[in-house]
C-alpha positions, 0 to 999 in steps of 0.5 A: 451830310453835304450841308454839314461839310459845306458849313464846315469848309466855310467855317474853316475858310472864314477862320483862315481869312479872319485870323491870317492877318493877325500875325504876332511875328516881329520883323526880322533884324536883317529886313530892319537893317536893310530898310534903315540902310536904304533910308540912309542912302535915300537921304544921302542922295537927296542931300547930295543932289541939291548942291549938285543941281545948284552947281550944274545950274550955276555952271550952265548960267555962267556958260551962257553968260560968258559964251561971247556969242558962241552958239555952241556954248549957249546951246551947251549951257541951256542943255546943262541947265535943263538937264540938271533941273529935270534930273533934280525934279526926277530925284524929288519925284522918286522920293515923293513916290517912295514915301507915298508907297511907304505910307500905304504899306 
């Protein structure tokens, strides 16, 4: 009796595990709309970050160039260049990580 019960439970668990991954339900419209919205926002951020980083680096270069020996302006220009490049690299790395996660899912 216990062997039959054990086999029945094994069969039920096997059935559940094998066929629980087969889902014929569609993705809800709200989830699809939110996913599309986040992809658009991500694209906008990337499109805005590139010229913003270029302007910040250009401003830092001009600050250094036209500092006329003022050490504080040179330091500020270097900080501006370094900070904008790190920020742009961070945004690109986040985009890379998110696309890698999306490809795994």
